C-alpha positions as CSV (number, residue, x, y, z in Angstrom):
1,X,10.7,-1.4,-11.5
2,X,13.7,0.7,-13.0
3,X,14.3,4.1,-11.8
4,X,14.1,6.9,-14.0
5,X,14.9,10.5,-14.2
6,X,11.3,11.1,-15.3
7,X,8.9,10.4,-12.2
8,X,6.0,9.9,-14.9
9,X,8.2,7.3,-16.8
10,X,7.9,3.7,-15.3
11,X,10.2,0.8,-16.6
12,X,9.0,-3.1,-15.7
13,X,10.8,-6.2,-16.6
14,X,8.3,-9.0,-17.0
15,X,10.0,-12.1,-15.1
16,X,6.3,-13.7,-13.9
17,X,6.7,-17.5,-13.5
18,X,3.0,-17.1,-14.6
19,X,2.1,-18.1,-18.1
20,X,-0.1,-16.3,-20.4
21,X,-0.6,-13.6,-18.0
22,X,-2.5,-10.3,-19.6
23,X,-0.8,-6.9,-19.8
24,X,-3.6,-5.6,-18.3
25,X,-3.8,-7.7,-16.0
26,X,-0.2,-7.5,-14.8
27,X,-0.2,-4.1,-14.6
28,X,-2.9,-3.8,-12.0
29,X,-1.3,-6.7,-9.8
30,X,1.9,-4.2,-10.2
31,X,0.8,-0.7,-10.2
32,X,-1.9,-0.6,-7.9
33,X,-2.8,2.8,-7.6
34,X,-4.4,2.5,-11.0
35,X,-7.5,1.3,-12.0
36,X,-7.7,-1.5,-14.7
37,X,-9.8,0.6,-16.6
38,X,-7.7,3.5,-16.5
39,X,-4.5,1.2,-17.5
40,X,-6.5,0.1,-20.2
41,X,-7.1,3.4,-21.7
42,X,-3.3,4.3,-21.3
43,X,-2.7,1.0,-23.4
44,X,-5.3,1.6,-26.1
45,X,-3.9,5.8,-26.6
46,X,-0.1,4.5,-26.5
47,X,1.4,5.5,-23.9
48,X,2.2,1.7,-22.4
49,X,4.6,-0.2,-24.7
50,X,6.0,-3.6,-24.7
51,X,9.4,-4.0,-26.1
52,X,9.0,-0.6,-27.7
53,X,6.1,-1.3,-29.7
54,X,2.5,-0.4,-29.1
55,X,0.4,-3.3,-27.5
56,X,-3.3,-4.2,-26.5
57,X,-4.8,-4.8,-23.2
58,X,-5.0,-8.6,-24.0
59,X,-1.6,-9.2,-25.0
60,X,0.0,-12.1,-23.2
61,X,3.4,-11.4,-21.6
62,X,6.6,-13.4,-22.2
63,X,9.5,-13.9,-19.8
64,X,12.2,-10.9,-20.3
65,X,9.3,-8.8,-21.9
66,X,10.1,-4.8,-20.8
67,X,7.5,-3.1,-20.7
68,X,7.2,1.0,-20.4
69,X,4.5,3.3,-18.8
70,X,4.4,6.8,-19.4
71,X,1.8,9.1,-17.2
72,X,0.7,11.5,-19.2
73,X,0.8,15.2,-18.0
74,X,-2.9,16.2,-19.0
75,X,-3.9,19.8,-19.3
76,X,-4.8,21.7,-15.9
77,X,-3.0,18.7,-13.9
78,X,-2.1,20.5,-10.8
79,X,1.8,20.8,-10.2
80,X,3.6,19.9,-7.2
81,X,4.4,22.2,-4.5
82,X,6.7,22.0,-1.3
83,X,4.1,23.5,0.8
84,X,4.4,22.6,4.4
85,X,2.0,19.9,6.1
86,X,0.9,18.7,9.1
87,X,0.8,14.8,8.9
88,X,-1.3,13.5,12.0
89,X,-1.3,9.7,10.4
90,X,0.1,8.1,7.1
91,X,0.3,4.9,5.8
92,X,0.5,3.0,2.2
93,X,-3.2,4.2,1.4
94,X,-3.8,7.6,3.7
95,X,-2.7,10.6,4.7
96,X,-4.5,12.5,7.8
97,X,-3.5,16.1,7.6
98,X,-4.4,18.8,9.8
99,X,-5.5,21.7,7.2
100,X,-4.6,25.4,8.3
101,X,-7.0,27.7,7.9
102,X,-6.7,30.1,4.3
103,X,-5.5,26.5,2.3
104,X,-7.7,25.7,-0.3
105,X,-8.3,22.3,-1.2
106,X,-8.0,21.6,-4.3
107,X,-7.2,24.0,-7.4
108,X,-9.9,25.8,-9.0
109,X,-10.7,28.5,-11.9
110,X,-8.9,31.7,-10.1
111,X,-7.2,29.8,-7.8
112,X,-5.0,26.9,-10.0
113,X,-1.9,26.5,-7.6
114,X,-0.9,26.6,-4.1
115,X,-3.6,24.1,-2.9
116,X,-3.7,21.4,-0.6
117,X,-3.6,19.1,-3.9
118,X,-0.6,20.8,-4.9
119,X,1.2,20.3,-1.1
120,X,0.2,16.3,-1.5
121,X,1.7,15.6,-4.6
122,X,5.0,16.9,-3.1
123,X,4.6,14.9,-0.2
124,X,3.9,11.9,-2.5
125,X,5.6,12.2,-5.8
126,X,3.8,9.9,-8.5
127,X,0.3,10.5,-6.8
128,X,-2.1,10.0,-9.4
129,X,-5.8,8.8,-9.6
130,X,-7.4,7.1,-12.5
131,X,-10.5,9.5,-12.2
132,X,-9.2,12.7,-10.5
133,X,-7.0,14.6,-12.4
134,X,-7.1,18.1,-11.1
135,X,-8.0,16.5,-7.3
136,X,-6.1,13.6,-7.0
137,X,-6.4,11.7,-3.1
138,X,-9.3,14.1,-2.2
139,X,-12.0,12.2,-1.0
140,X,-14.1,15.3,1.5
141,X,-13.4,18.5,1.2
142,X,-13.1,21.8,3.9
143,X,-14.0,25.5,3.4
144,X,-10.4,27.0,2.7
145,X,-10.9,29.0,5.8
146,X,-11.9,26.0,7.8
147,X,-9.2,24.5,9.8
148,X,-8.8,21.0,11.3
149,X,-8.9,17.5,10.2
150,X,-8.9,16.1,6.0
151,X,-8.0,12.2,5.4
152,X,-6.4,11.7,1.7
153,X,-6.3,8.4,-0.5
154,X,-2.7,7.8,-2.0
155,X,-4.4,5.3,-4.5
156,X,-8.0,4.3,-6.1
157,X,-8.2,1.2,-3.9
158,X,-8.2,3.9,-0.7
159,X,-10.2,6.3,-2.5
160,X,-13.2,3.9,-3.6
161,X,-12.9,2.6,0.4
162,X,-13.3,6.1,1.9
163,X,-15.8,7.2,-0.3
164,X,-18.2,4.1,0.4
165,X,-18.0,4.8,4.4
166,X,-19.0,8.6,3.6
167,X,-21.9,7.7,1.5
168,X,-22.9,5.4,3.9
169,X,-22.5,7.8,6.4
170,X,-20.3,5.9,8.7
171,X,-17.4,8.5,8.6
172,X,-17.7,10.5,12.2
173,X,-17.2,14.3,11.5
174,X,-16.9,16.5,14.6
175,X,-16.5,20.0,14.4
176,X,-16.8,23.1,16.9
177,X,-17.9,26.1,15.9
178,X,-18.2,29.6,17.5
179,X,-21.9,31.5,17.1
180,X,-23.4,34.4,17.9
181,X,-26.5,34.0,20.3
182,X,-27.6,31.4,22.8
183,X,-28.3,28.4,20.7
184,X,-31.2,26.3,22.2
185,X,-32.3,23.8,22.8
186,X,-29.1,22.4,24.0
187,X,-28.8,19.3,21.1
188,X,-30.7,19.0,18.2
189,X,-30.7,18.3,14.6
190,X,-31.4,20.9,11.4
191,X,-32.4,19.2,8.6
192,X,-33.1,21.7,5.3
193,X,-32.4,20.9,1.9
194,X,-29.7,23.2,0.3
195,X,-29.0,24.4,-3.4
196,X,-27.6,27.3,-5.3
197,X,-29.0,30.5,-4.6
198,X,-31.5,31.6,-7.4
199,X,-31.0,35.6,-6.2
200,X,-26.9,35.3,-5.8
201,X,-25.4,32.3,-7.7
202,X,-22.1,32.5,-5.7
203,X,-23.7,31.4,-2.9
204,X,-25.3,28.6,-1.4
205,X,-28.9,28.9,0.9
206,X,-31.8,26.3,1.8
207,X,-33.8,25.9,-0.7
208,X,-36.9,23.7,-1.7
209,X,-35.3,21.8,-4.5
210,X,-32.2,21.5,-3.1
211,X,-30.4,18.6,-1.8
212,X,-31.0,16.9,1.5
213,X,-29.0,18.1,4.2
214,X,-29.1,17.0,8.1
215,X,-27.0,18.5,10.5
216,X,-26.7,17.5,14.3
217,X,-25.2,19.8,17.0
218,X,-24.2,19.6,21.0
219,X,-23.7,22.9,22.9
220,X,-20.1,22.8,24.7
221,X,-20.1,26.1,26.2
222,X,-22.1,29.5,26.3
223,X,-20.3,32.5,26.6
224,X,-22.6,35.7,27.4
225,X,-24.6,35.7,24.2
226,X,-22.8,33.4,22.1
227,X,-22.2,29.5,22.0
228,X,-19.5,27.1,21.6
229,X,-21.0,24.0,19.8
230,X,-20.1,20.7,18.7
231,X,-21.5,19.9,15.2
232,X,-21.8,16.9,13.5
233,X,-22.9,17.2,10.1
234,X,-24.6,13.9,8.4
235,X,-24.5,15.4,4.8
236,X,-21.7,16.9,3.0
237,X,-23.5,19.9,1.2
238,X,-21.6,23.0,0.4
239,X,-21.2,25.4,3.6
240,X,-24.1,23.4,5.7
241,X,-22.8,24.0,8.6
242,X,-22.7,27.7,8.1
243,X,-26.0,27.9,6.4
244,X,-27.7,25.6,9.2
245,X,-26.2,27.4,11.7
246,X,-27.5,30.8,10.7
247,X,-31.2,29.3,9.4
248,X,-31.9,28.6,13.5
249,X,-30.7,31.8,14.4
250,X,-27.0,31.4,15.7
251,X,-24.8,32.6,12.6
252,X,-21.0,31.5,12.5
253,X,-18.6,33.9,14.1
254,X,-16.0,35.3,11.7
255,X,-18.0,34.2,8.7
256,X,-18.3,37.5,6.2
257,X,-21.2,35.1,4.2
258,X,-23.6,33.4,5.9
259,X,-22.8,34.5,9.7
260,X,-21.4,37.8,11.3
261,X,-17.8,39.7,11.3
262,X,-15.9,39.6,14.2
263,X,-13.6,42.0,15.4
264,X,-11.3,39.0,17.0
265,X,-11.1,36.5,13.6
266,X,-9.9,37.1,10.2
267,X,-11.9,34.1,9.3
268,X,-15.0,32.1,10.4
269,X,-14.6,30.0,13.6
270,X,-15.1,26.3,12.0
271,X,-12.8,24.0,13.0
272,X,-12.8,19.9,12.0
273,X,-11.3,18.5,15.9
274,X,-12.5,14.9,14.9
275,X,-12.5,12.3,12.1
276,X,-13.4,8.3,12.6
277,X,-13.3,6.0,9.9
278,X,-12.2,2.5,9.1
279,X,-8.6,2.4,7.7
280,X,-8.4,0.7,4.1
281,X,-5.2,-1.1,4.8
282,X,-6.7,-3.0,8.5
283,X,-10.4,-2.2,7.4
284,X,-10.2,-1.3,11.8
285,X,-12.1,2.0,12.7
286,X,-10.2,4.6,14.3
287,X,-10.3,8.3,15.4
288,X,-8.1,11.1,15.1
289,X,-8.7,14.2,17.0
290,X,-7.2,18.1,16.3
291,X,-6.6,20.7,18.9
292,X,-7.9,24.3,18.3
293,X,-5.4,26.6,16.6
294,X,-4.3,29.6,18.4
295,X,-6.2,32.1,16.4
296,X,-9.3,30.3,17.4
297,X,-8.1,30.0,21.5
298,X,-7.6,33.4,21.4
299,X,-10.9,34.1,20.5
300,X,-12.3,32.3,23.0
301,X,-10.4,34.0,25.5
302,X,-10.9,37.2,24.7
303,X,-14.9,36.4,25.3
304,X,-14.1,34.7,28.4
305,X,-12.9,37.9,29.5
306,X,-15.6,40.1,28.8
307,X,-18.1,37.6,30.1
């Protein structure tokens, strides 16, 4: 593969000894970050040329054939931005990032740039997902004002491998959350369906017709009329932790929507401190941890002093 000035254009020279290999099959071997279906679509639309000519996916390659692959820049495609990242772990398949509070995960209406996705594209030039143009690499999400660990897929294989673990609920997700009130009993499970709030469409709520949602919790510490709790969401519904804790009478501190405001915090006290899953590269289970950020530590110190 030869370098070009445009990172979206890749030049390849076919020199494989294997006879009669199809164009689409060869491309999946040399460009494993893309699915065969996506490459077939690019071939059909004329983004992939053989010897400067439009080709077919079934075309058999000959020795010394020259192949040009152009990755289309689609409308709404996020651009790379040099936003600093705290990378906890990285290999050829994934990134584990300690996301700061205030950073939105992916572009959305009204927030087209300055997101984690924009930062990832700068960190991994050329990162593209066949099925995700606006959210390349995103397998799960954290709220904008939630800090902590998030895993990013660097290719289609890793994305599918990780997505299967999230779907089967084998990913260990642990959050540290501060709530108002003395949460009792000290451990428990909240099961309540979550859907769009019918009265306020910008919010989510517990609704009978909502999607199944389950949250486990374990009290870590009582601080006067507050509780530091470890939370494990078994499902991944939007705002799940905030809604479920509020529903059992212990709203999240610093959460202006479902919880209570705080004089010591300008964001919600939720930190994704532990994340465990099987690595796509080795299939081995591995856990990653992140310490509490400074603003959350200071909030706890204020409460401890007033206790």
